[in-house]
C-alpha positions, 0 to 999 in steps of 0.5 A: 406426578401427572405421569405417575397418576396416569400410569396408576389409573391405567394399571387400575384399568388394566386390572379391571379388564382382566377381572372382567375377562375372567368373569366373562370366561367363568360365566361362560363355563357356567352357562356351558355347564348348564346347557350340557346338564339340560341336554343330559337330563332331556337325554334320560327323559327321552331314553328309549325302553324296549319293555318294561315289566313290573307287577303294578303301575300307579301314576300320582298327581302333584298332591301324591294322590293315586290317579291311575292304577295299572295291575292284574289285582286292583284293590284298595290304595292310599287314595281309592275309596272302594276296596273291591278288586278289579283287573286292568286300568283304573282311573280314579278322580282327585277324590279317590272315586272309580271313574273309568275301568278297563279290564275285568270288572266283577262288581259295580257301584249302583245307587251308592252300593257296591255289588256283584254283577248279575249271577257273579259274571265277570265281563271284560270291557270298559265301564265309566262312572259318575261323580259319586262313583255309580256306573253309568255305562259301559261296553263288555263281553261276558265269557260265561254267557257268550254275551256282548252288551253296551249299556247307558244306565241311571244312577240307580240302575239300567236305562238302555242296554243293546246286547247280542247273545249267541247262546240266547238270553231269555230266549233272545238273540239280539235286542235293544231294552229301554227302561224308565228309572226305577219303573222297569222296561218301556221298550224292547225290539229284538229277535228271538232264538225261534227267529221271531222278531218283535216290538213291545211298547210298555207302561210299567205295571199297566200294560203293553202292546206287542208287535211280532212277526214269526219265522213264517211271515205271520204277524200279530198285534197283541194288547196286555192289560196287567191291571185287569189281567186281560189279553186281547189279540188286535190283529193277525195277519192270517 
């Protein structure tokens, strides 16, 4: 009797060993299949493409919002607040506000209003905006004026601008302009097409003191009183 019981237990143990062996084999097969699937998926992720040809590329975030748009015609999208047309690369924030544009930007937003640039000129360059979408600075080249500009702006308009104008800009070839917010120019430093170098210091709508030296080397200092409409020559090197 005891021998029969021992044999029965031994058979059960043997059957359990076989089941464990089969289970271990199955687990190994499943693990191998998972590893192979990850390897194949990773290979697909790192696949190399010599070129990608498309008319538009849109990158969305985890919430399905358009965040980066690359296109020769960027206008309205499912996420973008503005509907004006740009060209190049546009980066939107999570609220759909234009934040960075690289390419052609014929329009800008200033003080909450989208407007065309000066004389409808179209620069190619880089522009960046604040959280309300107002342009706060950029760097660009204008074909129509042969004009290169770098600027940093207030939300309401220009603050500081540096430019090089090979064909001239209001008689100037190169310059630095500083403006007080909504009041106008306070500092100008530049060189004119007549090879005159000047420095103007302004109190908007009140007065100016102007330092200048011309191509012959003659230097002057002048004072302009806009309130009294008077002009005085303070110094002439000759």
